[in-house]
C-alpha positions as CSV (number, residue, x, y, z in Angstrom):
1,X,-11.9,15.4,-2.2
2,X,-10.6,16.2,1.3
3,X,-7.5,18.2,2.1
4,X,-5.0,17.2,4.8
5,X,-6.5,19.4,7.5
6,X,-9.9,17.8,7.0
7,X,-8.4,14.3,7.0
8,X,-6.7,14.9,10.3
9,X,-9.7,16.6,11.9
10,X,-11.9,13.7,10.9
11,X,-9.4,11.1,12.3
12,X,-9.4,9.2,9.1
13,X,-5.7,8.1,9.5
14,X,-3.9,6.2,12.2
15,X,-0.6,8.0,12.5
16,X,1.4,6.2,15.3
17,X,5.1,5.9,14.4
18,X,4.5,7.6,11.0
19,X,6.9,9.1,8.6
20,X,4.1,10.5,6.3
21,X,3.1,14.1,6.2
22,X,0.2,16.3,5.0
23,X,0.1,16.9,1.3
24,X,-1.7,19.6,-0.7
25,X,-4.5,17.1,-1.4
26,X,-4.5,14.0,0.8
27,X,-1.7,12.7,2.9
28,X,1.7,11.2,2.0
29,X,2.3,7.6,3.1
30,X,5.6,6.1,4.1
31,X,7.0,2.6,3.3
32,X,7.1,0.2,6.3
33,X,7.6,-3.2,4.6
34,X,8.0,-4.9,1.2
35,X,7.0,-8.4,0.4
36,X,7.7,-10.5,-2.7
37,X,4.6,-12.0,-4.2
38,X,5.0,-15.5,-5.4
39,X,8.2,-15.5,-7.5
40,X,8.0,-11.7,-8.2
41,X,11.1,-9.6,-7.8
42,X,13.4,-12.5,-8.6
43,X,16.0,-10.9,-10.9
44,X,16.4,-14.3,-12.6
45,X,12.8,-14.0,-14.0
46,X,9.4,-15.3,-13.2
47,X,8.3,-18.9,-13.9
48,X,5.6,-19.3,-16.5
49,X,2.4,-21.2,-15.7
50,X,2.9,-21.4,-11.9
51,X,-0.4,-20.9,-10.0
52,X,0.2,-18.2,-7.4
53,X,-3.2,-17.1,-6.2
54,X,-7.0,-17.5,-6.8
55,X,-9.8,-15.0,-7.0
56,X,-13.0,-16.9,-6.3
57,X,-16.7,-15.8,-6.1
58,X,-16.7,-15.6,-2.3
59,X,-13.1,-15.3,-1.2
60,X,-9.6,-14.5,-2.5
61,X,-6.8,-17.0,-1.8
62,X,-3.5,-15.2,-1.7
63,X,-0.3,-16.4,-3.1
64,X,2.9,-16.7,-1.0
65,X,4.1,-13.4,0.4
66,X,7.8,-13.4,1.5
67,X,9.4,-10.5,3.4
68,X,11.8,-8.7,1.1
69,X,15.1,-8.1,2.8
70,X,16.4,-4.6,3.7
71,X,19.8,-3.8,2.3
72,X,22.2,-1.1,3.2
73,X,23.4,0.9,0.2
74,X,25.7,3.9,0.7
75,X,24.8,3.9,4.4
76,X,21.0,4.0,3.7
77,X,18.7,1.1,4.7
78,X,16.1,0.3,2.1
79,X,14.9,-2.1,-0.5
80,X,16.7,-2.8,-3.8
81,X,13.7,-3.9,-6.0
82,X,14.0,-5.6,-9.3
83,X,11.2,-5.5,-11.9
84,X,8.1,-7.3,-10.6
85,X,5.0,-6.9,-8.4
86,X,5.4,-6.4,-4.7
87,X,3.0,-6.3,-1.7
88,X,3.8,-3.1,0.3
89,X,2.7,-2.0,3.7
90,X,2.7,1.6,4.9
91,X,3.4,3.0,8.4
92,X,0.0,4.6,8.4
93,X,-3.4,3.0,8.9
94,X,-7.0,4.2,8.4
95,X,-10.4,4.1,9.9
96,X,-13.2,5.0,7.4
97,X,-16.6,6.1,8.5
98,X,-19.8,5.3,6.5
99,X,-19.5,8.4,4.3
100,X,-15.8,8.2,3.3
101,X,-13.9,6.2,0.6
102,X,-10.2,6.3,0.0
103,X,-7.7,5.6,-2.8
104,X,-3.9,5.5,-2.9
105,X,-1.6,6.6,-5.8
106,X,2.2,6.7,-6.0
107,X,4.0,10.0,-5.5
108,X,5.6,11.4,-8.6
109,X,9.1,10.6,-7.4
110,X,8.3,6.9,-7.5
111,X,6.4,7.2,-10.8
112,X,9.4,9.0,-12.5
113,X,11.6,6.1,-11.4
114,X,9.4,3.4,-13.0
115,X,7.2,2.2,-10.2
116,X,3.4,2.4,-10.0
117,X,1.0,2.2,-7.0
118,X,-2.7,2.1,-7.8
119,X,-4.8,0.8,-4.9
120,X,-8.2,-0.8,-4.9
121,X,-11.1,1.1,-3.3
122,X,-10.8,1.4,0.5
123,X,-14.5,1.1,1.4
124,X,-16.5,2.8,4.1
125,X,-16.1,0.9,7.4
126,X,-12.6,-0.4,6.4
127,X,-10.1,-0.1,9.3
128,X,-6.5,-1.2,9.6
129,X,-3.4,-0.2,11.6
130,X,-1.2,-0.4,8.5
131,X,-2.6,0.1,5.0
132,X,-1.2,-1.9,2.2
133,X,-1.5,-2.3,-1.5
134,X,0.5,-3.5,-4.6
135,X,3.5,-1.8,-6.2
136,X,4.6,-2.6,-9.8
137,X,8.2,-2.0,-10.5
138,X,9.3,-1.7,-14.1
139,X,13.0,-0.6,-13.6
140,X,15.3,-1.6,-10.8
141,X,14.9,0.9,-8.0
142,X,16.2,1.5,-4.5
143,X,13.6,2.8,-1.9
144,X,14.8,4.0,1.5
145,X,13.0,2.5,4.5
146,X,10.2,4.9,5.7
147,X,10.4,7.0,2.5
148,X,7.2,8.7,1.4
149,X,6.2,6.8,-1.7
150,X,2.4,7.2,-2.0
151,X,-0.4,9.6,-1.3
152,X,-3.9,8.7,0.0
153,X,-6.9,10.8,-0.9
154,X,-10.4,10.6,0.4
155,X,-13.8,11.3,-1.1
156,X,-17.1,11.9,0.5
157,X,-19.8,9.3,-0.4
158,X,-23.4,8.7,0.5
159,X,-23.6,6.7,3.7
160,X,-23.0,3.1,2.8
161,X,-23.1,-0.4,4.4
162,X,-19.8,-0.8,6.2
163,X,-17.1,-3.1,4.9
164,X,-16.6,-6.3,6.9
165,X,-14.7,-8.5,4.4
166,X,-11.7,-10.8,4.6
167,X,-9.1,-8.0,4.6
168,X,-10.6,-6.0,7.5
169,X,-7.7,-4.9,9.8
170,X,-5.3,-6.7,7.5
171,X,-6.2,-10.0,9.1
172,X,-5.5,-11.9,5.8
173,X,-1.8,-11.0,5.7
174,X,-0.9,-11.3,9.4
């Protein structure tokens, strides 16, 4: 596992306009945008039996993603999130070479407030200006805009075929 100094030296992160910072292991990521997924986050509850997305053999068809509005609470801009599943985007991006793989986990401050982030694998060759993943909220929570909510960590791997799938450079969600 790489430390923050190694991550920065190898240029694994794109850090323009970032609010993240080096961590003891990995690098803290800051929250840029929140989207509702399908009917998620609706405090009135989710509808049962509504098709919201498809995972097929050769391609994933995403459900509806709707920008979740910023709110101002006590003079602080952020998101008031109700229990549900959200698509989140970080201010930070990445560029992974053939011998690196990355994972994202929530910071303990988020976890202790009832929210979980557990990313899929970010494969060798994956590149994007703004990383994103899913956050599951179990208790109503307020998250300030640009708050550090997650930590990315990198592992060395044997050189591998480079990723060139449907989510390269986040083209699927633009």
